[in-house]
ROSETI-367983 format. One record per residue: residue in one letter; x negated, y, z negated of N, C-alpha, C in turn; residue number from 0. Coordinates in Angstrom, 1 decimal. Layout:
! residues N
NODE|code|n_xx|n_yy|n_zz|ca_xx|ca_yy|ca_zz|c_xx|c_yy|c_zz|pos
NODE|A|X|Y|Z|X|Y|Z|X|Y|Z|NUM
...
END
This chain:
! residues 90
NODE|code|n_xx|n_yy|n_zz|ca_xx|ca_yy|ca_zz|c_xx|c_yy|c_zz|pos
NODE|M|-48.2|4.1|24.4|-47.2|3.3|25.4|-46.9|3.8|26.4|0
NODE|N|-46.3|3.1|27.2|-46.1|3.3|29.1|-45.4|5.0|28.9|1
NODE|K|-46.2|5.9|29.7|-45.6|7.2|29.8|-44.0|7.5|30.6|2
NODE|K|-43.7|6.0|31.1|-42.3|6.0|31.9|-41.4|5.7|31.1|3
NODE|L|-41.5|5.0|29.8|-40.7|4.9|28.9|-40.2|5.4|28.1|4
NODE|Y|-41.4|6.7|27.6|-41.0|7.6|27.0|-40.0|8.7|28.0|5
NODE|I|-39.9|8.8|28.8|-39.4|9.4|30.0|-37.9|8.8|30.3|6
NODE|I|-37.3|7.3|30.6|-36.4|7.0|30.3|-36.0|6.8|29.2|7
NODE|L|-36.2|6.9|27.6|-35.8|7.1|26.6|-35.9|8.6|26.2|8
NODE|T|-36.2|8.9|26.7|-35.5|10.2|26.7|-34.5|10.8|27.7|9
NODE|I|-34.5|10.8|28.7|-33.1|10.6|29.7|-32.3|10.3|29.0|10
NODE|L|-32.4|8.9|28.2|-31.2|8.5|27.4|-30.4|8.5|26.6|11
NODE|F|-31.3|9.3|25.9|-31.2|10.2|24.6|-30.0|11.6|24.7|12
NODE|A|-30.5|11.9|26.1|-30.1|13.3|26.3|-28.3|13.2|26.8|13
NODE|L|-28.4|11.7|27.6|-27.2|11.8|28.1|-26.2|11.0|26.7|14
NODE|T|-26.9|10.6|25.5|-26.0|10.1|24.6|-24.4|10.9|24.4|15
NODE|P|-24.1|12.3|24.4|-23.3|12.7|24.2|-22.0|12.5|25.2|16
NODE|L|-22.6|12.0|26.4|-21.1|12.0|27.9|-20.1|10.7|27.4|17
NODE|G|-20.0|10.1|26.6|-19.2|9.9|25.8|-18.3|10.6|25.3|18
NODE|L|-18.6|11.8|24.7|-17.7|12.5|24.4|-16.6|13.2|25.8|19
NODE|L|-17.1|13.2|26.9|-16.1|13.7|28.0|-15.1|12.6|28.7|20
NODE|S|-15.1|11.4|28.0|-14.3|10.5|28.2|-12.6|10.7|27.5|21
NODE|S|-11.9|10.4|27.9|-10.7|10.2|27.2|-10.2|9.2|26.7|22
NODE|Y|-10.9|8.1|26.9|-11.0|6.9|26.3|-12.1|6.4|25.2|23
NODE|S|-11.6|5.4|24.1|-12.6|5.2|23.3|-13.9|4.7|23.8|24
NODE|A|-14.8|4.3|22.7|-16.0|3.6|23.6|-15.6|2.5|23.4|25
NODE|W|-16.4|1.5|24.1|-16.0|-0.2|23.8|-16.5|-0.5|22.8|26
NODE|G|-15.3|-1.5|22.1|-16.0|-1.7|20.6|-15.4|-0.8|19.3|27
NODE|E|-15.0|0.1|19.9|-14.6|0.6|18.4|-13.1|1.2|18.7|28
NODE|W|-12.2|0.4|19.3|-10.7|0.3|18.9|-10.1|0.1|17.5|29
NODE|D|-8.9|1.0|18.1|-8.2|0.3|16.4|-7.2|-0.6|17.2|30
NODE|N|-6.7|-1.2|16.0|-5.9|-3.0|16.4|-4.6|-2.5|17.0|31
NODE|E|-4.0|-1.5|17.6|-3.1|-1.1|18.3|-3.8|-2.0|20.0|32
NODE|V|-5.1|-1.4|20.5|-5.5|-1.2|21.3|-6.1|-3.0|21.4|33
NODE|Y|-6.4|-3.4|20.5|-6.8|-5.2|21.1|-5.7|-5.9|21.0|34
NODE|Q|-4.5|-5.3|20.5|-2.9|-6.2|20.4|-2.7|-5.7|21.9|35
NODE|K|-3.2|-4.4|22.5|-2.6|-4.2|23.9|-3.2|-4.6|25.0|36
NODE|L|-4.3|-5.3|25.0|-5.8|-5.3|26.0|-5.7|-7.2|26.0|37
NODE|I|-5.7|-7.8|24.4|-5.9|-9.2|24.4|-4.4|-10.0|24.1|38
NODE|G|-4.1|-9.4|23.6|-2.5|-9.5|23.5|-2.5|-9.8|21.6|39
NODE|F|-3.4|-10.0|21.1|-3.8|-10.3|19.5|-4.2|-9.4|19.0|40
NODE|I|-4.7|-9.3|17.5|-5.5|-8.8|16.7|-6.4|-10.0|16.3|41
NODE|P|-7.8|-10.3|16.7|-8.7|-10.7|16.3|-9.1|-10.8|14.5|42
NODE|K|-9.1|-12.0|13.9|-8.9|-11.9|12.4|-9.9|-11.5|11.4|43
NODE|G|-11.6|-11.4|12.4|-11.8|-10.9|12.2|-11.9|-9.6|11.8|44
NODE|I|-11.0|-8.6|13.0|-11.0|-7.0|13.1|-9.7|-6.7|12.3|45
NODE|E|-9.0|-7.1|11.9|-7.7|-7.2|11.1|-8.0|-6.2|10.0|46
NODE|N|-9.1|-6.1|9.4|-9.5|-5.7|8.2|-10.6|-4.2|8.6|47
NODE|A|-10.9|-4.4|9.4|-12.1|-3.8|9.7|-12.1|-2.4|9.7|48
NODE|S|-10.7|-1.6|9.6|-10.5|-0.4|8.9|-11.2|0.0|7.7|49
NODE|S|-11.4|-0.9|7.1|-11.5|-0.8|5.9|-13.0|-0.5|5.3|50
NODE|I|-13.7|-0.5|6.3|-15.4|-0.3|6.3|-15.7|0.8|6.2|51
NODE|Q|-15.9|1.5|5.9|-16.6|2.9|5.6|-17.9|3.0|6.5|52
NODE|P|-17.9|3.9|7.2|-19.2|3.8|8.4|-20.7|4.9|7.9|53
NODE|L|-21.8|4.7|8.4|-23.1|4.9|7.6|-23.1|6.5|7.4|54
NODE|I|-22.8|6.7|8.6|-22.4|8.5|9.2|-21.0|8.7|9.2|55
NODE|P|-20.7|9.0|8.4|-19.2|9.4|8.1|-18.3|10.0|9.4|56
NODE|D|-18.9|11.2|9.6|-18.2|11.9|11.2|-18.7|11.5|12.5|57
NODE|Y|-19.4|10.7|12.6|-19.3|9.9|14.0|-18.2|10.0|15.3|58
NODE|G|-17.1|9.3|14.7|-16.2|9.3|15.6|-15.1|10.5|15.4|59
NODE|E|-15.9|11.5|15.0|-15.2|12.8|15.1|-15.3|14.0|16.0|60
NODE|G|-16.0|13.3|17.3|-16.3|14.3|18.0|-17.6|15.0|18.3|61
NODE|S|-18.0|15.5|17.1|-19.3|16.0|16.8|-20.7|15.5|17.5|62
NODE|V|-20.6|16.4|18.3|-22.2|16.0|19.3|-23.4|15.9|18.0|63
NODE|V|-23.5|16.9|17.3|-24.9|16.7|16.7|-24.8|14.9|15.5|64
NODE|M|-23.6|14.6|15.8|-23.2|13.8|14.7|-23.7|12.1|16.1|65
NODE|Y|-23.4|12.6|17.2|-23.8|11.7|18.4|-25.2|11.2|18.5|66
NODE|Y|-26.2|12.7|18.6|-27.4|12.5|18.2|-28.2|12.4|17.1|67
NODE|L|-27.4|12.3|15.8|-28.2|12.1|14.9|-28.0|10.2|14.8|68
NODE|S|-26.8|9.7|15.6|-26.6|8.4|14.9|-27.0|8.0|16.6|69
NODE|A|-28.0|8.4|17.1|-28.9|7.7|18.2|-30.1|8.0|17.9|70
NODE|L|-30.5|8.6|17.6|-31.7|8.6|17.0|-31.9|7.6|15.5|71
NODE|I|-31.3|7.3|15.0|-31.3|6.5|14.1|-31.1|5.1|14.4|72
NODE|G|-30.3|4.7|15.3|-29.6|3.5|15.9|-31.2|3.2|17.0|73
NODE|G|-31.8|4.4|17.5|-32.9|4.2|18.3|-33.9|4.0|17.4|74
NODE|G|-34.0|4.6|16.9|-35.0|4.6|15.1|-35.3|3.1|14.9|75
NODE|L|-34.2|2.8|14.2|-34.1|1.3|13.9|-34.1|0.0|15.1|76
NODE|I|-34.0|0.1|15.9|-34.2|-0.8|17.1|-35.5|-0.7|17.6|77
NODE|F|-36.3|0.4|17.1|-37.3|0.6|17.9|-38.5|-0.3|16.7|78
NODE|G|-38.2|0.2|15.4|-39.0|0.0|14.6|-38.6|-1.7|13.7|79
NODE|I|-37.8|-2.7|14.3|-37.7|-3.7|14.0|-38.3|-4.4|15.4|80
NODE|F|-38.2|-4.2|16.5|-39.1|-4.3|17.4|-40.7|-4.1|17.3|81
NODE|Y|-41.2|-3.5|16.6|-42.6|-2.9|16.6|-42.8|-3.7|15.4|82
NODE|L|-42.0|-4.0|14.6|-42.4|-4.7|13.4|-42.4|-6.6|13.9|83
NODE|L|-42.0|-7.2|14.8|-41.6|-8.2|15.2|-42.5|-8.2|16.1|84
NODE|S|-43.5|-7.3|16.9|-44.4|-7.3|17.8|-45.9|-7.2|16.9|85
NODE|R|-45.9|-6.8|15.9|-47.2|-6.6|14.9|-47.2|-8.4|14.0|86
NODE|S|-45.7|-9.0|13.8|-46.0|-10.0|13.3|-46.5|-11.2|14.4|87
NODE|K|-46.3|-10.6|15.7|-47.1|-12.3|16.5|-48.4|-11.9|16.9|88
NODE|R|-48.7|-10.9|16.0|-50.5|-10.7|17.0|-51.2|-11.5|15.7|89
END
């Protein structure tokens, strides 16, 4: 692969926990009250979403290790999917 791509991915990976510095929640990770405040209603599909258990239990607790683990797993899954798609086109 291209060396520049590895450099960019490494930089993005290193910047992963920057979200911990913000006092606001991550986009799309809001509770129902935030949806009510921002758009005036709670979307039907999101109403019961709080009952869904996350794959990485402590992800939202602010642990830097969990943010990095989540970035590794998510990045690995995305890379794997695109790798398999590129192999299937050959």
